[in-house]
N, C-alpha and C positions, 0 to 999 in steps of 0.2 A: 803784841809783840813790837815793839817799837825802837827806836834810835834816838838816845838822849840829845835833845837840843839844848846847847849852853850858850849864854851870852858872853861868855868869857873870851878874851883874846885866843886864837887858834887858827888853823886852816879852814876856810870858808866851805871849801866843798868835801871836807872830810865827813862822811855820814855819821860818825860818832860824835862829831862836834858841829852839826849843820848850823849857821848862824845867819842865814839868808831870811829876810823878813818873809817872802813869799816861798812856799815850799815847791817842789817840783810837780808839774802836772801830773795828777796820779795819787798825791800826798795830802794830808792835812797835818796841822800840828794842834796835838791835844797834850795837854800836861807835860808840855817840854819833850813831846815825843813826835817823830814823824810816823804817821798813821797811813794805811791805804785809805784812800777815800773811794768807796763803792761805786758812787755816781761818776767819777773821773774814770775810773778803772775800766768801766765800760766802754767809754769812749776811747781809750788806750788799746783796748783790745781790737776795738773796730779799725782803728788806723793800722794796727799791725797786720790785721785780715787783710784789708783792702790792699796795702802796699806789697806785703810778703807772698799771699796767696793768689790775689787777684791781678797783681801788677799795675795798680794805679798808681800815677804820678802824684807828688805832694799836692800839685796845684789841684788835681783832679780829686783827690781826697778832701781837700779844703772845702771845694764845691760841694761835694757829697755830704758831708758833715752838715753844711746849711741846708741842702735840699732835704735831709732828714730830720731836721729840726733840732739838732744836737746844739746845744748852749754851751758857750765857753765861759770861763769864769766871770766874766762881766756880764753876763746873761744875754748876749748877742749870738745870734746864729751865723754870723760871719766869721770865718776862720781865716787866718793867714797861712800861706805855705812854710813859712817859717817856723810857726807854732807846730805845725803838723810835722815839721821835720825834726824838731826838738822832742816831741812825743815819741816820735818812731825811733830816734836814736838812743832814748833812754830806755825803751821797753822792747825793742826788737830782740827776739829770741828769749824772751823772759815770760811772755804771757802763752 
Protein backbone atom coordinates (compact mmCIF):
# COMPACT_ATOMS: atom_id res chain seq x y z
CA UNK A 1 0.00 0.00 0.00
CA UNK A 2 1.63 3.22 -1.07
CA UNK A 3 1.02 6.84 -1.83
CA UNK A 4 0.82 7.89 -5.46
CA UNK A 5 3.69 10.16 -6.51
CA UNK A 6 2.87 12.56 -9.33
CA UNK A 7 5.17 14.95 -11.12
CA UNK A 8 2.40 17.44 -11.93
CA UNK A 9 2.13 20.78 -10.19
CA UNK A 10 0.77 20.53 -6.66
CA UNK A 11 1.74 20.86 -3.04
CA UNK A 12 5.20 19.41 -2.53
CA UNK A 13 4.55 18.03 0.96
CA UNK A 14 1.15 16.52 0.24
CA UNK A 15 1.59 12.75 0.75
CA UNK A 16 -0.94 12.11 -2.00
CA UNK A 17 1.06 14.21 -4.44
CA UNK A 18 4.64 13.90 -3.18
CA UNK A 19 6.95 15.45 -5.76
CA UNK A 20 10.33 15.68 -4.03
CA UNK A 21 13.17 13.75 -5.67
CA UNK A 22 14.41 12.14 -2.46
CA UNK A 23 11.72 10.47 -0.37
CA UNK A 24 11.70 10.95 3.41
CA UNK A 25 14.00 8.63 5.35
CA UNK A 26 12.18 5.35 5.85
CA UNK A 27 10.54 5.41 2.42
CA UNK A 28 11.52 4.59 -1.15
CA UNK A 29 9.79 5.30 -4.43
CA UNK A 30 8.54 2.36 -6.44
CA UNK A 31 6.27 2.65 -9.46
CA UNK A 32 5.28 6.18 -8.50
CA UNK A 33 4.38 5.31 -4.89
CA UNK A 34 6.03 5.93 -1.54
CA UNK A 35 6.78 2.51 -0.06
CA UNK A 36 8.26 1.67 3.34
CA UNK A 37 11.99 0.90 3.02
CA UNK A 38 12.55 -2.05 5.38
CA UNK A 39 16.26 -1.44 5.92
CA UNK A 40 15.74 2.24 6.70
CA UNK A 41 12.71 1.65 8.91
CA UNK A 42 14.89 -0.44 11.23
CA UNK A 43 17.09 2.60 11.77
CA UNK A 44 14.01 4.79 12.28
CA UNK A 45 12.82 2.39 15.01
CA UNK A 46 16.25 2.47 16.63
CA UNK A 47 16.30 6.28 16.60
CA UNK A 48 12.83 6.43 18.18
CA UNK A 49 13.81 3.81 20.77
CA UNK A 50 17.02 5.57 21.79
CA UNK A 51 15.43 9.01 22.09
CA UNK A 52 11.99 8.19 23.50
CA UNK A 53 12.71 5.27 25.78
CA UNK A 54 16.38 5.61 26.64
CA UNK A 55 16.62 9.39 26.75
CA UNK A 56 19.53 9.82 24.33
CA UNK A 57 20.17 13.25 22.84
CA UNK A 58 20.17 13.67 19.05
CA UNK A 59 23.97 13.97 19.06
CA UNK A 60 24.32 10.83 21.19
CA UNK A 61 22.03 8.94 18.81
CA UNK A 62 24.12 10.07 15.82
CA UNK A 63 27.25 8.74 17.55
CA UNK A 64 25.49 5.50 18.54
CA UNK A 65 24.34 4.85 14.97
CA UNK A 66 27.93 5.25 13.78
CA UNK A 67 29.25 3.02 16.57
CA UNK A 68 26.73 0.31 15.62
CA UNK A 69 27.80 0.53 11.98
CA UNK A 70 24.44 1.75 10.69
CA UNK A 71 24.89 3.27 7.26
CA UNK A 72 23.07 6.34 6.02
CA UNK A 73 21.76 6.70 2.47
CA UNK A 74 25.16 7.56 1.02
CA UNK A 75 26.74 4.49 2.61
CA UNK A 76 28.63 6.26 5.38
CA UNK A 77 28.47 5.43 9.09
CA UNK A 78 28.74 9.13 9.95
CA UNK A 79 25.41 10.55 11.04
CA UNK A 80 24.42 14.18 11.53
CA UNK A 81 22.26 15.14 14.49
CA UNK A 82 20.02 17.12 12.12
CA UNK A 83 19.28 13.96 10.16
CA UNK A 84 18.55 12.14 13.41
CA UNK A 85 16.18 14.95 14.42
CA UNK A 86 14.35 14.78 11.07
CA UNK A 87 13.97 11.00 11.38
CA UNK A 88 12.72 11.30 14.95
CA UNK A 89 10.24 14.08 14.17
CA UNK A 90 8.77 12.09 11.28
CA UNK A 91 8.54 8.74 13.07
CA UNK A 92 7.98 9.50 16.77
CA UNK A 93 4.85 7.84 18.15
CA UNK A 94 4.36 5.98 14.83
CA UNK A 95 6.60 2.96 15.28
